[in-house]
C-alpha positions as CSV (number, residue, x, y, z in Angstrom):
1,M,199.1,79.6,89.2
2,Y,198.0,76.4,87.4
3,K,197.8,76.7,83.6
4,S,197.3,80.5,83.9
5,K,194.6,80.1,86.5
6,T,194.8,81.3,90.1
7,V,194.4,78.5,92.6
8,A,193.4,78.6,96.3
9,V,193.0,75.7,98.7
10,V,190.6,76.0,101.6
11,V,191.7,74.0,104.6
12,P,189.1,73.7,107.3
13,C,190.8,73.2,110.7
14,Y,189.6,72.0,114.0
15,N,192.2,70.7,116.5
16,E,194.7,69.8,113.7
17,E,198.0,70.6,115.5
18,R,199.4,67.1,114.7
19,L,199.0,67.2,110.9
20,I,198.3,70.8,109.7
21,S,202.0,71.5,109.1
22,R,202.2,68.5,106.9
23,V,199.2,69.7,104.9
24,I,200.8,73.2,104.3
25,E,204.3,72.0,103.7
26,T,203.3,69.4,101.1
27,M,201.0,71.8,99.2
28,P,202.1,72.0,95.5
29,D,204.0,75.1,94.5
30,F,201.4,76.1,91.9
31,V,198.9,76.8,94.7
32,D,198.7,80.6,95.1
33,H,196.8,80.7,98.5
34,I,196.4,78.2,101.3
35,V,193.4,79.5,103.2
36,C,193.3,77.9,106.6
37,V,190.0,78.4,108.4
38,D,190.2,77.8,112.1
39,D,186.9,76.6,113.6
40,Q,187.6,77.5,117.2
41,S,190.4,74.9,117.8
42,R,191.3,74.3,121.3
43,D,194.9,73.1,120.6
44,R,197.9,74.8,119.0
45,T,196.4,74.8,115.4
46,V,196.2,78.6,115.3
47,E,199.8,79.1,116.6
48,I,201.2,76.7,114.0
49,V,199.3,78.2,111.1
50,E,200.4,81.7,112.2
51,G,204.0,80.5,112.0
52,H,203.5,79.3,108.4
53,A,201.7,82.6,107.5
54,A,204.7,84.6,108.8
55,A,207.0,82.4,106.8
56,Q,204.9,82.7,103.6
57,P,203.1,86.0,103.8
58,G,200.2,86.3,101.4
59,R,200.3,82.6,100.5
60,V,199.2,81.2,103.8
61,V,196.0,82.9,105.0
62,L,194.5,82.4,108.4
63,I,190.8,83.0,109.0
64,R,189.5,82.5,112.5
65,L,185.8,81.9,113.0
66,P,184.2,83.7,116.0
67,Q,182.4,80.6,117.0
68,N,182.4,76.9,116.1
69,E,180.4,76.4,112.9
70,G,181.3,72.9,111.8
71,V,183.3,71.8,108.8
72,G,180.7,73.1,106.4
73,G,180.7,76.6,108.0
74,A,184.5,76.6,107.8
75,I,184.6,75.7,104.2
76,A,181.9,78.3,103.4
77,A,184.1,81.0,105.1
78,G,187.1,79.9,102.9
79,Y,184.8,80.0,99.8
80,R,183.8,83.5,100.6
81,W,187.4,84.6,100.8
82,A,188.1,82.9,97.4
83,R,185.0,84.4,95.8
84,D,185.8,87.9,97.1
85,N,189.4,87.7,95.9
86,G,188.5,86.5,92.4
87,I,190.2,83.1,92.6
88,D,189.7,81.0,89.4
89,A,189.7,77.6,90.9
90,T,189.2,76.8,94.6
91,A,190.0,73.4,96.1
92,V,189.2,72.0,99.5
93,M,191.6,69.8,101.4
94,A,191.1,68.6,105.0
95,G,193.5,69.7,107.7
96,D,194.2,66.1,108.8
97,A,196.4,65.2,105.7
98,Q,193.9,62.6,104.4
99,M,193.9,64.1,100.9
100,D,196.9,63.5,98.7
101,P,198.3,66.7,97.2
102,D,199.5,64.7,94.2
103,D,195.8,64.2,93.3
104,L,195.2,68.0,93.0
105,P,196.2,68.4,89.4
106,A,193.8,65.7,88.3
107,L,191.0,67.5,90.1
108,L,192.0,70.9,88.6
109,D,192.5,69.8,85.0
110,P,188.8,69.5,84.0
111,V,187.9,72.7,85.9
112,V,190.6,75.0,84.4
113,A,189.9,73.5,81.0
114,G,186.3,74.6,81.2
115,E,185.0,71.0,80.9
116,V,183.2,71.0,84.3
117,D,182.3,73.5,87.0
118,Y,183.0,71.3,90.0
119,A,185.3,68.3,90.3
120,K,184.9,65.9,93.2
121,G,187.3,63.2,94.4
122,N,186.2,59.6,94.4
123,R,188.0,57.3,96.9
124,L,185.9,54.3,96.0
125,F,187.1,54.0,92.5
126,T,190.3,52.1,93.3
127,G,190.0,48.4,94.1
128,E,192.1,49.0,97.2
129,A,189.5,51.2,98.9
130,W,187.8,48.3,100.6
131,K,191.1,47.3,102.2
132,I,192.2,50.9,103.1
133,I,189.0,52.5,104.3
134,P,187.6,51.3,107.7
135,R,184.8,48.9,106.9
136,V,182.0,50.7,108.8
137,R,182.9,54.0,107.1
138,Y,183.1,52.3,103.7
139,I,179.7,50.8,104.1
140,G,178.2,54.0,105.5
141,N,179.7,56.1,102.8
142,S,178.4,53.8,100.1
143,L,174.9,54.0,101.5
144,L,175.0,57.8,101.7
145,S,176.4,58.0,98.2
146,L,173.5,55.9,96.9
147,L,171.0,58.1,98.6
148,T,172.8,61.3,97.4
149,K,172.5,60.1,93.8
150,I,168.7,60.2,94.2
151,A,168.6,63.4,96.2
152,S,171.1,65.4,94.0
153,G,170.4,64.1,90.5
154,Y,174.1,63.5,89.9
155,W,173.7,59.7,89.3
156,H,177.3,59.4,88.2
157,V,178.8,60.7,91.4
158,A,179.9,57.6,93.4
159,D,181.6,59.1,96.5
160,S,179.4,61.9,97.8
161,Q,181.0,62.2,101.2
162,T,184.6,63.1,100.2
163,G,185.4,66.8,100.7
164,Y,188.3,66.9,98.2
165,T,186.8,69.2,95.6
166,V,187.6,72.0,93.1
167,A,185.0,74.7,92.3
168,T,185.1,77.5,89.7
169,H,184.7,81.1,90.6
170,K,181.2,81.1,88.9
171,V,180.1,78.3,91.2
172,L,181.2,80.4,94.3
173,K,179.4,83.4,92.9
174,T,176.2,81.5,92.2
175,L,175.7,79.5,95.4
176,D,174.4,81.1,98.5
177,L,177.5,80.5,100.6
178,D,175.8,81.7,103.8
179,G,173.1,79.1,103.3
180,I,175.4,76.1,103.0
181,Y,174.7,73.3,105.5
182,K,177.4,73.8,108.2
183,R,178.0,70.3,109.4
184,Y,179.1,67.0,107.9
185,G,176.2,67.1,105.4
186,M,177.8,70.0,103.5
187,P,179.0,68.0,100.5
188,N,175.5,66.6,100.0
189,D,173.9,70.0,100.3
190,V,176.3,71.5,97.8
191,L,175.6,68.8,95.2
192,V,171.9,69.3,95.4
193,K,172.3,73.1,94.9
194,L,174.8,72.6,92.1
195,N,172.2,70.4,90.3
196,I,169.5,73.0,90.6
197,Y,171.7,75.5,88.7
198,D,172.7,72.8,86.1
199,F,176.4,72.9,87.0
200,R,178.6,70.1,85.5
201,V,180.1,67.8,88.1
202,R,182.8,65.1,87.5
203,D,184.0,62.3,89.6
204,I,187.9,62.1,89.7
205,P,189.6,59.0,91.2
206,I,191.8,59.9,94.2
207,K,193.9,57.9,96.6
208,P,192.2,57.1,100.0
209,I,194.6,57.9,102.9
210,Y,194.0,56.4,106.4
211,G,196.1,55.4,109.4
212,I,198.5,58.5,109.5
213,G,197.4,59.7,112.9
214,E,194.2,61.5,111.9
215,K,191.3,61.7,114.3
216,S,187.9,61.6,112.8
217,G,184.8,63.1,114.6
218,I,182.5,61.1,112.3
219,K,180.5,58.3,113.9
220,P,178.8,56.5,111.0
221,I,176.2,54.8,113.1
222,R,174.9,58.2,114.2
223,L,175.7,60.1,111.1
224,V,174.0,57.9,108.5
225,P,170.4,58.2,109.9
226,K,170.9,62.0,110.4
227,L,172.2,62.6,106.9
228,S,169.5,60.3,105.5
229,L,166.8,62.7,106.9
230,L,168.8,65.6,105.5
231,L,168.9,64.0,102.1
232,L,165.2,63.4,102.2
233,R,164.7,67.2,102.8
234,L,167.2,68.0,100.1
235,F,165.5,65.8,97.6
236,G,162.2,67.6,98.2
237,Y,164.0,70.9,97.9
238,R,165.5,70.0,94.5
239,M,162.2,68.7,93.2
240,L,160.5,71.9,94.1
241,H,163.2,74.3,92.8
242,K,164.3,72.4,89.7
243,Y,161.0,70.9,88.4
244,V,158.4,73.4,89.7
245,I,159.9,76.8,90.3
246,R,162.6,76.9,87.6
247,D,160.8,74.7,85.1
248,F,158.0,72.1,85.2
249,H,158.7,68.5,84.4
250,P,156.2,65.6,84.6
251,L,158.7,63.3,86.4
252,L,157.6,65.1,89.6
253,M,154.1,63.7,89.1
254,F,155.6,60.2,88.7
255,Y,157.5,60.6,92.0
256,L,154.4,61.9,93.8
257,T,152.2,59.1,92.4
258,G,154.7,56.5,93.1
259,F,155.3,57.5,96.7
260,M,151.6,57.7,97.4
261,L,150.9,54.3,95.9
262,L,153.8,52.8,97.9
263,F,152.5,54.4,101.1
264,F,149.0,53.1,100.7
265,G,150.3,49.8,99.6
266,A,152.4,49.5,102.8
267,L,149.3,50.5,104.9
268,T,147.2,47.9,103.2
269,G,149.9,45.3,103.5
270,L,150.2,46.0,107.3
271,Y,146.4,45.7,107.6
272,V,146.5,42.3,105.9
273,I,149.2,41.0,108.1
274,I,147.6,42.2,111.4
275,H,144.1,41.0,110.3
276,R,145.5,37.6,109.4
277,L,147.4,37.2,112.6
278,F,144.9,38.4,115.1
279,V,141.4,38.3,113.5
280,G,141.2,35.7,110.7
281,S,141.3,35.3,106.9
282,V,140.9,38.3,104.6
283,S,139.2,38.6,101.2
284,D,141.2,37.2,98.3
285,N,141.2,40.5,96.6
286,T,142.8,42.4,99.4
287,P,146.4,40.9,99.0
288,L,146.0,41.3,95.3
289,F,145.1,45.0,95.7
290,T,148.1,45.4,98.0
291,A,150.5,43.9,95.5
292,F,149.0,46.1,92.8
293,L,149.6,49.2,94.8
294,I,153.2,48.3,95.6
295,L,154.1,47.2,92.1
296,M,152.5,50.3,90.5
297,G,154.1,52.6,93.0
298,W,157.5,51.0,92.5
299,Q,157.2,51.2,88.7
300,S,156.2,54.9,88.9
301,V,159.2,55.7,91.2
302,M,161.6,53.8,88.9
303,F,160.2,55.7,85.8
304,A,160.7,59.0,87.6
305,M,164.3,58.1,88.4
306,W,164.9,57.2,84.8
307,L,163.5,60.5,83.6
308,D,165.7,62.3,86.2
309,M,168.8,60.5,84.9
310,E,167.9,61.6,81.4
311,M,167.4,65.2,82.5
312,N,170.8,65.3,84.2
313,K,173.0,63.0,82.0
314,H,174.6,66.1,80.3
315,L,175.9,67.4,83.7
316,K,179.1,65.3,83.6
């Protein structure tokens, strides 16, 4: 237990035979349950976890998924176990030892104190992150984090892609765990749904760990465009549920007006360029009208973002 609260750590595993023992063996003593969720590994991961479960019965728990569901599906399965067993605080740590167990108390403290409902690690806080994290992943993560701020409404969350988190039992009871996005977009999906229910989320600085023999299945060049589309859908989902279904707010109208003006401004601008290149000169008023549409659209979107920030600034 940690400060009189039960603690479980969900460890999603997929072909982690090289480092899963390190994750389990370095887990702090105050962790009551280490819930290893095997996502149809094809190596010795299950065998190794079973050995630890036999040595620590009740503390190390193995869940084997019937089919490969992705990291999000594995975490959701661990969340369901923690929810059904009444765990007070449930953390998530990767099976490749990229999350420092010494950072766990810092993530747990605001949760067990009742200050926040969900604590999330921030690898980008330290000035060493640029040197430690592979450059392509750092840039891709920064871009996705920026887009996630807009999509989720948690403008203070700076590292959206890290999976090192701690959630309260109330969060796990409230969220539709069966509906969580099952692949690498899971952290973004969860943030959006947390915002809809007005859960408090806090960024906690953690140490980035790379170069210890981990093998990542993430390919940023492919992942960023895919997750960008997911974030666009999640943004629309949040706008509908938070500002239409649960309560109406005029910021939605500013967003809609702004996007429409930007769209028509872009079309008009494209017309001006094509007409000027292939036909001839255009009316003097047409470029001015284009600039007016773009400027008014941009101003409307910025005002909507500011209102969204004001609506969510208490969720820290």
